[in-house]
N, CA, C and O atoms as a GROMACS GRO file, in nm:
protein
  512
    1MET      N    1  12.594   4.387  10.063
    1MET     CA    2  12.540   4.405  10.196
    1MET      C    3  12.444   4.280  10.232
    1MET      O    4  12.455   4.216  10.336
    2TYR      N    5  12.351   4.254  10.133
    2TYR     CA    6  12.261   4.138  10.164
    2TYR      C    7  12.288   4.036  10.049
    2TYR      O    8  12.319   4.068   9.934
    3GLU      N    9  12.270   3.906  10.097
    3GLU     CA   10  12.277   3.810   9.989
    3GLU      C   11  12.151   3.781   9.917
    3GLU      O   12  12.042   3.777   9.973
    4PRO      N   13  12.169   3.759   9.790
    4PRO     CA   14  12.042   3.731   9.704
    4PRO      C   15  11.979   3.610   9.753
    4PRO      O   16  12.051   3.523   9.803
    5ILE      N   17  11.851   3.592   9.744
    5ILE     CA   18  11.764   3.482   9.774
    5ILE      C   19  11.800   3.373   9.666
    5ILE      O   20  11.793   3.397   9.546
    6ARG      N   21  11.839   3.249   9.720
    6ARG     CA   22  11.877   3.156   9.625
    6ARG      C   23  11.779   3.051   9.607
    6ARG      O   24  11.779   2.981   9.506
    7SER      N   25  11.690   3.036   9.709
    7SER     CA   26  11.586   2.936   9.700
    7SER      C   27  11.458   2.986   9.651
    7SER      O   28  11.433   3.107   9.653
    8LYS      N   29  11.376   2.898   9.608
    8LYS     CA   30  11.228   2.937   9.568
    8LYS      C   31  11.152   2.980   9.694
    8LYS      O   32  11.183   2.943   9.808
    9SER      N   33  11.052   3.062   9.666
    9SER     CA   34  10.961   3.097   9.777
    9SER      C   35  10.880   2.968   9.807
    9SER      O   36  10.864   2.879   9.724
   10VAL      N   37  10.828   2.968   9.938
   10VAL     CA   38  10.749   2.854   9.974
   10VAL      C   39  10.616   2.865   9.912
   10VAL      O   40  10.537   2.771   9.914
   11HIS      N   41  10.590   2.983   9.854
   11HIS     CA   42  10.447   2.989   9.795
   11HIS      C   43  10.461   2.932   9.652
   11HIS      O   44  10.360   2.882   9.602
   12SER      N   45  10.578   2.934   9.580
   12SER     CA   46  10.594   2.879   9.453
   12SER      C   47  10.632   2.735   9.455
   12SER      O   48  10.621   2.662   9.356
   13MET      N   49  10.680   2.695   9.578
   13MET     CA   50  10.718   2.545   9.580
   13MET      C   51  10.594   2.460   9.598
   13MET      O   52  10.601   2.342   9.564
   14ALA      N   53  10.482   2.509   9.649
   14ALA     CA   54  10.370   2.432   9.671
   14ALA      C   55  10.307   2.375   9.542
   14ALA      O   56  10.256   2.264   9.533
   15GLY      N   57  10.319   2.469   9.442
   15GLY     CA   58  10.270   2.423   9.302
   15GLY      C   59  10.111   2.438   9.306
   15GLY      O   60  10.039   2.436   9.406
   16GLU      N   61  10.074   2.455   9.168
   16GLU     CA   62   9.933   2.477   9.165
   16GLU      C   63   9.840   2.355   9.185
   16GLU      O   64   9.721   2.368   9.212
   17ARG      N   65   9.903   2.235   9.172
   17ARG     CA   66   9.838   2.109   9.166
   17ARG      C   67   9.818   2.066   9.317
   17ARG      O   68   9.734   1.979   9.339
   18ASP      N   69   9.883   2.113   9.414
   18ASP     CA   70   9.884   2.054   9.567
   18ASP      C   71   9.767   2.090   9.634
   18ASP      O   72   9.746   2.029   9.739
   19PHE      N   73   9.681   2.177   9.598
   19PHE     CA   74   9.549   2.212   9.671
   19PHE      C   75   9.455   2.269   9.570
   19PHE      O   76   9.492   2.336   9.474
   20PRO      N   77   9.330   2.239   9.598
   20PRO     CA   78   9.220   2.265   9.511
   20PRO      C   79   9.208   2.428   9.500
   20PRO      O   80   9.247   2.501   9.591
   21HIS      N   81   9.156   2.470   9.393
   21HIS     CA   82   9.127   2.615   9.367
   21HIS      C   83   8.970   2.612   9.322
   21HIS      O   84   8.919   2.523   9.254
   22ARG      N   85   8.907   2.720   9.370
   22ARG     CA   86   8.775   2.743   9.314
   22ARG      C   87   8.770   2.880   9.256
   22ARG      O   88   8.841   2.970   9.300
   23SER      N   89   8.687   2.894   9.160
   23SER     CA   90   8.674   3.017   9.090
   23SER      C   91   8.593   3.113   9.184
   23SER      O   92   8.532   3.074   9.283
   24ARG      N   93   8.600   3.238   9.142
   24ARG     CA   94   8.530   3.340   9.222
   24ARG      C   95   8.372   3.308   9.218
   24ARG      O   96   8.302   3.325   9.318
   25GLU      N   97   8.329   3.266   9.112
   25GLU     CA   98   8.189   3.223   9.102
   25GLU      C   99   8.157   3.114   9.195
   25GLU      O  100   8.050   3.119   9.256
   26GLU      N  101   8.235   3.019   9.210
   26GLU     CA  102   8.199   2.907   9.295
   26GLU      C  103   8.215   2.943   9.436
   26GLU      O  104   8.147   2.884   9.519
   27GLU      N  105   8.299   3.037   9.473
   27GLU     CA  106   8.306   3.079   9.608
   27GLU      C  107   8.179   3.168   9.635
   27GLU      O  108   8.121   3.158   9.743
   28LEU      N  109   8.139   3.247   9.547
   28LEU     CA  110   8.014   3.323   9.568
   28LEU      C  111   7.897   3.240   9.577
   28LEU      O  112   7.807   3.274   9.654
   29ASP      N  113   7.887   3.129   9.503
   29ASP     CA  114   7.781   3.035   9.501
   29ASP      C  115   7.771   2.991   9.651
   29ASP      O  116   7.666   2.999   9.714
   30ILE      N  117   7.888   2.942   9.704
   30ILE     CA  118   7.887   2.868   9.828
   30ILE      C  119   7.849   2.972   9.935
   30ILE      O  120   7.777   2.935  10.028
   31GLN      N  121   7.891   3.098   9.929
   31GLN     CA  122   7.868   3.198  10.019
   31GLN      C  123   7.714   3.236  10.018
   31GLN      O  124   7.656   3.262  10.123
   32LEU      N  125   7.654   3.238   9.901
   32LEU     CA  126   7.504   3.270   9.875
   32LEU      C  127   7.438   3.161   9.940
   32LEU      O  128   7.355   3.182  10.028
   33ALA      N  129   7.472   3.037   9.900
   33ALA     CA  130   7.389   2.926   9.956
   33ALA      C  131   7.387   2.920  10.104
   33ALA      O  132   7.289   2.871  10.161
   34GLY      N  133   7.496   2.971  10.175
   34GLY     CA  134   7.507   2.964  10.314
   34GLY      C  135   7.413   3.071  10.379
   34GLY      O  136   7.342   3.046  10.477
   35HIS      N  137   7.418   3.186  10.319
   35HIS     CA  138   7.320   3.300  10.366
   35HIS      C  139   7.191   3.252  10.345
   35HIS      O  140   7.113   3.257  10.440
   36LEU      N  141   7.153   3.206  10.236
   36LEU     CA  142   7.021   3.159  10.211
   36LEU      C  143   6.971   3.046  10.300
   36LEU      O  144   6.855   3.046  10.340
   37ALA      N  145   7.059   2.947  10.331
   37ALA     CA  146   7.017   2.840  10.426
   37ALA      C  147   7.006   2.891  10.570
   37ALA      O  148   6.928   2.837  10.647
   38ALA      N  149   7.081   2.993  10.607
   38ALA     CA  150   7.066   3.046  10.743
   38ALA      C  151   6.918   3.120  10.738
   38ALA      O  152   6.837   3.107  10.830
   39LEU      N  153   6.893   3.201  10.621
   39LEU     CA  154   6.773   3.267  10.612
   39LEU      C  155   6.644   3.176  10.617
   39LEU      O  156   6.537   3.209  10.667
   40LEU      N  157   6.676   3.051  10.556
   40LEU     CA  158   6.579   2.956  10.540
   40LEU      C  159   6.534   2.900  10.697
   40LEU      O  160   6.419   2.877  10.734
   41ALA      N  161   6.640   2.886  10.764
   41ALA     CA  162   6.627   2.831  10.905
   41ALA      C  163   6.539   2.933  10.984
   41ALA      O  164   6.448   2.892  11.057
   42VAL      N  165   6.563   3.061  10.970
   42VAL     CA  166   6.487   3.162  11.045
   42VAL      C  167   6.359   3.178  10.996
   42VAL      O  168   6.267   3.202  11.073
   43THR      N  169   6.340   3.165  10.865
   43THR     CA  170   6.205   3.171  10.796
   43THR      C  171   6.120   3.059  10.832
   43THR      O  172   5.998   3.076  10.838
   44ASP      N  173   6.175   2.935  10.860
   44ASP     CA  174   6.104   2.817  10.901
   44ASP      C  175   6.064   2.839  11.041
   44ASP      O  176   5.954   2.800  11.081
   45GLU      N  177   6.153   2.902  11.122
   45GLU     CA  178   6.119   2.921  11.265
   45GLU      C  179   6.003   3.022  11.284
   45GLU      O  180   5.921   3.011  11.376
   46LEU      N  181   6.001   3.113  11.199
   46LEU     CA  182   5.898   3.220  11.200
   46LEU      C  183   5.772   3.160  11.148
   46LEU      O  184   5.670   3.228  11.156
   47GLY      N  185   5.765   3.044  11.095
   47GLY     CA  186   5.648   2.973  11.043
   47GLY      C  187   5.597   3.026  10.911
   47GLY      O  188   5.478   3.018  10.881
   48LEU      N  189   5.689   3.083  10.830
   48LEU     CA  190   5.647   3.133  10.699
   48LEU      C  191   5.681   3.036  10.587
   48LEU      O  192   5.774   3.054  10.509
   49ALA      N  193   5.598   2.933  10.584
   49ALA     CA  194   5.612   2.822  10.500
   49ALA      C  195   5.619   2.851  10.356
   49ALA      O  196   5.703   2.793  10.287
   50ALA      N  197   5.536   2.939  10.306
   50ALA     CA  198   5.535   2.970  10.175
   50ALA      C  199   5.650   3.038  10.131
   50ALA      O  200   5.701   3.005  10.023
   51ASP      N  201   5.704   3.140  10.208
   51ASP     CA  202   5.819   3.202  10.183
   51ASP      C  203   5.947   3.113  10.196
   51ASP      O  204   6.044   3.131  10.122
   52ALA      N  205   5.943   3.023  10.285
   52ALA     CA  206   6.048   2.935  10.300
   52ALA      C  207   6.068   2.839  10.165
   52ALA      O  208   6.180   2.809  10.124
   53GLU      N  209   5.964   2.803  10.113
   53GLU     CA  210   5.976   2.715   9.976
   53GLU      C  211   6.058   2.789   9.882
   53GLU      O  212   6.154   2.733   9.830
   54GLY      N  213   6.028   2.921   9.854
   54GLY     CA  214   6.108   2.992   9.757
   54GLY      C  215   6.258   2.997   9.787
   54GLY      O  216   6.343   2.984   9.700
   55ILE      N  217   6.284   3.016   9.911
   55ILE     CA  218   6.422   3.019   9.964
   55ILE      C  219   6.489   2.880   9.940
   55ILE      O  220   6.606   2.870   9.901
   56ALA      N  221   6.417   2.784   9.963
   56ALA     CA  222   6.467   2.642   9.958
   56ALA      C  223   6.495   2.603   9.808
   56ALA      O  224   6.595   2.539   9.776
   57GLU      N  225   6.407   2.644   9.727
   57GLU     CA  226   6.435   2.629   9.584
   57GLU      C  227   6.575   2.691   9.532
   57GLU      O  228   6.653   2.633   9.456
   58GLN      N  229   6.589   2.808   9.583
   58GLN     CA  230   6.720   2.878   9.541
   58GLN      C  231   6.837   2.809   9.612
   58GLN      O  232   6.940   2.793   9.547
   59VAL      N  233   6.831   2.770   9.726
   59VAL     CA  234   6.945   2.692   9.784
   59VAL      C  235   6.969   2.562   9.714
   59VAL      O  236   7.083   2.526   9.686
   60ALA      N  237   6.868   2.495   9.686
   60ALA     CA  238   6.874   2.372   9.605
   60ALA      C  239   6.937   2.398   9.477
   60ALA      O  240   7.025   2.321   9.439
   61ARG      N  241   6.902   2.497   9.406
   61ARG     CA  242   6.962   2.550   9.280
   61ARG      C  243   7.125   2.558   9.293
   61ARG      O  244   7.208   2.502   9.222
   62LEU      N  245   7.144   2.638   9.395
   62LEU     CA  246   7.286   2.673   9.423
   62LEU      C  247   7.377   2.560   9.458
   62LEU      O  248   7.492   2.554   9.414
   63ARG      N  249   7.323   2.465   9.543
   63ARG     CA  250   7.397   2.354   9.600
   63ARG      C  251   7.389   2.226   9.518
   63ARG      O  252   7.476   2.139   9.525
   64GLY      N  253   7.284   2.217   9.443
   64GLY     CA  254   7.258   2.100   9.360
   64GLY      C  255   7.187   1.992   9.432
   64GLY      O  256   7.174   1.882   9.380
   65ALA      N  257   7.137   2.020   9.556
   65ALA     CA  258   7.066   1.920   9.634
   65ALA      C  259   6.981   2.006   9.737
   65ALA      O  260   7.017   2.113   9.785
   66PRO      N  261   6.863   1.942   9.762
   66PRO     CA  262   6.772   2.009   9.859
   66PRO      C  263   6.831   2.039   9.996
   66PRO      O  264   6.909   1.959  10.048
   67PRO      N  265   6.796   2.154  10.058
   67PRO     CA  266   6.865   2.193  10.176
   67PRO      C  267   6.802   2.128  10.301
   67PRO      O  268   6.682   2.101  10.304
   68ALA      N  269   6.883   2.105  10.400
   68ALA     CA  270   6.831   2.061  10.525
   68ALA      C  271   6.734   2.164  10.582
   68ALA      O  272   6.756   2.284  10.566
   69ARG      N  273   6.634   2.121  10.645
   69ARG     CA  274   6.527   2.216  10.695
   69ARG      C  275   6.546   2.222  10.848
   69ARG      O  276   6.597   2.129  10.909
   70HIS      N  277   6.503   2.337  10.910
   70HIS     CA  278   6.494   2.365  11.034
   70HIS      C  279   6.424   2.260  11.120
   70HIS      O  280   6.307   2.231  11.094
   71ALA      N  281   6.488   2.200  11.220
   71ALA     CA  282   6.404   2.083  11.291
   71ALA      C  283   6.331   2.129  11.403
   71ALA      O  284   6.228   2.070  11.436
   72GLY      N  285   6.377   2.242  11.473
   72GLY     CA  286   6.292   2.276  11.595
   72GLY      C  287   6.289   2.419  11.607
   72GLY      O  288   6.343   2.494  11.525
   73LEU      N  289   6.221   2.461  11.716
   73LEU     CA  290   6.203   2.602  11.760
   73LEU      C  291   6.312   2.641  11.861
   73LEU      O  292   6.347   2.563  11.950
   74SER      N  293   6.364   2.758  11.847
   74SER     CA  294   6.456   2.795  11.950
   74SER      C  295   6.385   2.875  12.069
   74SER      O  296   6.444   2.896  12.175
   75GLY      N  297   6.254   2.919  12.045
   75GLY     CA  298   6.188   3.004  12.144
   75GLY      C  299   6.220   3.142  12.146
   75GLY      O  300   6.177   3.220  12.231
   76ALA      N  301   6.308   3.179  12.035
   76ALA     CA  302   6.352   3.330  12.034
   76ALA      C  303   6.228   3.421  12.008
   76ALA      O  304   6.126   3.378  11.956
   77ASP      N  305   6.245   3.548  12.048
   77ASP     CA  306   6.154   3.649  12.030
   77ASP      C  307   6.133   3.659  11.878
   77ASP      O  308   6.229   3.648  11.802
   78PRO      N  309   6.003   3.680  11.830
   78PRO     CA  310   5.989   3.698  11.694
   78PRO      C  311   6.057   3.815  11.636
   78PRO      O  312   6.107   3.812  11.524
   79ALA      N  313   6.057   3.925  11.718
   79ALA     CA  314   6.120   4.048  11.662
   79ALA      C  315   6.276   4.035  11.652
   79ALA      O  316   6.336   4.111  11.576
   80ALA      N  317   6.345   3.945  11.724
   80ALA     CA  318   6.471   3.921  11.712
   80ALA      C  319   6.497   3.833  11.588
   80ALA      O  320   6.596   3.851  11.517
   81LEU      N  321   6.410   3.740  11.565
   81LEU     CA  322   6.411   3.649  11.434
   81LEU      C  323   6.392   3.734  11.320
   81LEU      O  324   6.463   3.717  11.221
   82HIS      N  325   6.292   3.835  11.324
   82HIS     CA  326   6.289   3.924  11.207
   82HIS      C  327   6.423   4.009  11.180
   82HIS      O  328   6.468   4.030  11.067
   83HIS      N  329   6.477   4.052  11.295
   83HIS     CA  330   6.603   4.130  11.279
   83HIS      C  331   6.710   4.044  11.212
   83HIS      O  332   6.786   4.086  11.125
   84ARG      N  333   6.709   3.922  11.257
   84ARG     CA  334   6.814   3.834  11.205
   84ARG      C  335   6.794   3.801  11.058
   84ARG      O  336   6.890   3.799  10.981
   85ALA      N  337   6.668   3.775  11.019
   85ALA     CA  338   6.624   3.751  10.886
   85ALA      C  339   6.642   3.866  10.803
   85ALA      O  340   6.670   3.850  10.685
   86LEU      N  341   6.628   3.985  10.855
   86LEU     CA  342   6.663   4.101  10.779
   86LEU      C  343   6.798   4.108  10.733
   86LEU      O  344   6.829   4.130  10.616
   87ALA      N  345   6.887   4.087  10.838
   87ALA     CA  346   7.033   4.097  10.827
   87ALA      C  347   7.082   3.994  10.723
   87ALA      O  348   7.166   4.027  10.640
   88LEU      N  349   7.028   3.870  10.728
   88LEU     CA  350   7.064   3.755  10.640
   88LEU      C  351   7.022   3.787  10.498
   88LEU      O  352   7.097   3.767  10.403
   89ALA      N  353   6.902   3.836  10.486
   89ALA     CA  354   6.850   3.882  10.358
   89ALA      C  355   6.938   3.979  10.286
   89ALA      O  356   6.972   3.972  10.168
   90GLY      N  357   6.969   4.068  10.371
   90GLY     CA  358   7.075   4.189  10.320
   90GLY      C  359   7.208   4.129  10.274
   90GLY      O  360   7.259   4.165  10.169
   91ARG      N  361   7.263   4.038  10.352
   91ARG     CA  362   7.385   3.975  10.307
   91ARG      C  363   7.366   3.895  10.177
   91ARG      O  364   7.454   3.898  10.090
   92ALA      N  365   7.256   3.824  10.161
   92ALA     CA  366   7.217   3.745  10.045
   92ALA      C  367   7.211   3.849   9.937
   92ALA      O  368   7.276   3.826   9.835
   93LEU      N  369   7.145   3.957   9.945
   93LEU     CA  370   7.128   4.064   9.850
   93LEU      C  371   7.265   4.110   9.793
   93LEU      O  372   7.284   4.120   9.672
   94VAL      N  373   7.356   4.138   9.886
   94VAL     CA  374   7.490   4.184   9.840
   94VAL      C  375   7.569   4.082   9.752
   94VAL      O  376   7.637   4.113   9.654
   95VAL      N  377   7.551   3.959   9.798
   95VAL     CA  378   7.634   3.854   9.720
   95VAL      C  379   7.558   3.827   9.596
   95VAL      O  380   7.623   3.810   9.493
   96ALA      N  381   7.417   3.821   9.591
   96ALA     CA  382   7.353   3.800   9.468
   96ALA      C  383   7.376   3.906   9.363
   96ALA      O  384   7.383   3.879   9.243
   97ALA      N  385   7.387   4.026   9.411
   97ALA     CA  386   7.418   4.145   9.320
   97ALA      C  387   7.556   4.125   9.266
   97ALA      O  388   7.586   4.153   9.150
   98SER      N  389   7.647   4.072   9.361
   98SER     CA  390   7.799   4.060   9.311
   98SER      C  391   7.816   3.950   9.212
   98SER      O  392   7.907   3.952   9.130
   99ARG      N  393   7.724   3.850   9.219
   99ARG     CA  394   7.736   3.742   9.109
   99ARG      C  395   7.634   3.756   9.000
   99ARG      O  396   7.621   3.675   8.908
  100ALA      N  397   7.556   3.873   9.016
  100ALA     CA  398   7.450   3.895   8.904
  100ALA      C  399   7.343   3.783   8.900
  100ALA      O  400   7.301   3.734   8.795
  101ASP      N  401   7.305   3.750   9.016
  101ASP     CA  402   7.193   3.648   9.034
  101ASP      C  403   7.061   3.727   9.051
  101ASP      O  404   7.023   3.762   9.162
  102THR      N  405   6.997   3.750   8.947
  102THR     CA  406   6.868   3.833   8.960
  102THR      C  407   6.763   3.769   9.044
  102THR      O  408   6.694   3.829   9.126
  103ALA      N  409   6.757   3.639   9.016
  103ALA     CA  410   6.635   3.568   9.091
  103ALA      C  411   6.661   3.573   9.237
  103ALA      O  412   6.568   3.597   9.313
  104VAL      N  413   6.780   3.553   9.282
  104VAL     CA  414   6.808   3.558   9.432
  104VAL      C  415   6.804   3.704   9.479
  104VAL      O  416   6.754   3.733   9.588
  105ALA      N  417   6.853   3.791   9.400
  105ALA     CA  418   6.845   3.939   9.444
  105ALA      C  419   6.708   3.984   9.463
  105ALA      O  420   6.685   4.056   9.560
  106ILE      N  421   6.599   3.946   9.370
  106ILE     CA  422   6.466   3.982   9.392
  106ILE      C  423   6.413   3.922   9.506
  106ILE      O  424   6.348   3.990   9.586
  107LEU      N  425   6.438   3.780   9.526
  107LEU     CA  426   6.396   3.727   9.652
  107LEU      C  427   6.437   3.771   9.784
  107LEU      O  428   6.362   3.770   9.881
  108ALA      N  429   6.571   3.813   9.787
  108ALA     CA  430   6.629   3.880   9.900
  108ALA      C  431   6.577   4.003   9.939
  108ALA      O  432   6.559   4.036  10.056
  109ALA      N  433   6.547   4.082   9.824
  109ALA     CA  434   6.491   4.216   9.846
  109ALA      C  435   6.342   4.218   9.901
  109ALA      O  436   6.296   4.303   9.978
  110GLY      N  437   6.273   4.104   9.846
  110GLY     CA  438   6.140   4.091   9.892
  110GLY      C  439   6.138   4.045  10.042
  110GLY      O  440   6.056   4.092  10.121
  111ARG      N  441   6.222   3.963  10.075
  111ARG     CA  442   6.239   3.920  10.221
  111ARG      C  443   6.266   4.031  10.313
  111ARG      O  444   6.213   4.045  10.423
  112MET      N  445   6.362   4.118  10.255
  112MET     CA  446   6.391   4.238  10.351
  112MET      C  447   6.280   4.328  10.366
  112MET      O  448   6.254   4.382  10.474
  113ASP      N  449   6.206   4.347  10.250
  113ASP     CA  450   6.082   4.424  10.270
  113ASP      C  451   5.974   4.358  10.367
  113ASP      O  452   5.917   4.428  10.451
  114ALA      N  453   5.951   4.240  10.356
  114ALA     CA  454   5.875   4.170  10.446
  114ALA      C  455   5.907   4.163  10.589
  114ALA      O  456   5.822   4.166  10.678
  115HIS      N  457   6.037   4.152  10.608
  115HIS     CA  458   6.081   4.153  10.754
  115HIS      C  459   6.081   4.300  10.810
  115HIS      O  460   6.048   4.321  10.926
  116THR      N  461   6.115   4.393  10.733
  116THR     CA  462   6.105   4.542  10.769
  116THR      C  463   5.953   4.573  10.796
  116THR      O  464   5.925   4.646  10.890
  117ALA      N  465   5.862   4.525  10.723
  117ALA     CA  466   5.727   4.555  10.754
  117ALA      C  467   5.685   4.492  10.875
  117ALA      O  468   5.618   4.555  10.957
  118ALA      N  469   5.720   4.359  10.895
  118ALA     CA  470   5.690   4.295  11.022
  118ALA      C  471   5.748   4.356  11.148
  118ALA      O  472   5.690   4.357  11.256
  119LEU      N  473   5.862   4.403  11.125
  119LEU     CA  474   5.916   4.494  11.253
  119LEU      C  475   5.844   4.609  11.271
  119LEU      O  476   5.816   4.644  11.386
  120ARG      N  477   5.808   4.673  11.173
  120ARG     CA  478   5.730   4.800  11.170
  120ARG      C  479   5.602   4.783  11.244
  120ARG      O  480   5.565   4.854  11.338
  121ASP      N  481   5.532   4.672  11.189
  121ASP     CA  482   5.384   4.640  11.250
  121ASP      C  483   5.411   4.600  11.403
  121ASP      O  484   5.332   4.638  11.490
  122ALA      N  485   5.514   4.529  11.433
  122ALA     CA  486   5.541   4.492  11.561
  122ALA      C  487   5.548   4.604  11.660
  122ALA      O  488   5.496   4.598  11.772
  123ARG      N  489   5.620   4.713  11.611
  123ARG     CA  490   5.641   4.833  11.687
  123ARG      C  491   5.511   4.908  11.707
  123ARG      O  492   5.483   4.967  11.812
  124LEU      N  493   5.426   4.902  11.591
  124LEU     CA  494   5.295   4.980  11.610
  124LEU      C  495   5.196   4.906  11.703
  124LEU      O  496   5.117   4.968  11.773
  125VAL      N  497   5.203   4.770  11.702
  125VAL     CA  498   5.123   4.679  11.785
  125VAL      C  499   5.174   4.702  11.941
  125VAL      O  500   5.094   4.707  12.034
  126GLY      N  501   5.298   4.713  11.957
  126GLY     CA  502   5.362   4.716  12.089
  126GLY      C  503   5.364   4.853  12.154
  126GLY      O  504   5.394   4.869  12.272
  127ALA      N  505   5.331   4.957  12.067
  127ALA     CA  506   5.332   5.086  12.126
  127ALA      C  507   5.207   5.118  12.210
  127ALA      O  508   5.098   5.068  12.182
  128PRO      N  509   5.225   5.201  12.310
  128PRO     CA  510   5.102   5.234  12.396
  128PRO      C  511   5.011   5.328  12.339
  128PRO      O  512   4.909   5.360  12.400
   0.00000   0.00000   0.00000
């Protein structure tokens, strides 16, 4: 009823040498460095220089080069920046846990606590 397939699959024809492969660890390193670099930009914009230095050290360790730093201010609401930083730190924590990077996991958890506290304080200050 059906003819057997006589040619090789396009997937096997490409061969292993035709495109680069990264290990799971390399992919996680790239993803983690990206989350931390975004967190660094938000942290710089919030003016948290001491906290930004710790993040920059981890980005440099993962990438093998110092990160580009945030050049200007966007004028965003500080509460919105804290929300964004909280989300980025959460993503970094998940990836750090996946690759068993204790240093980044501790850093990300600390940033999550700090941004949660800042948001809680902002609500208390803004409450009538």
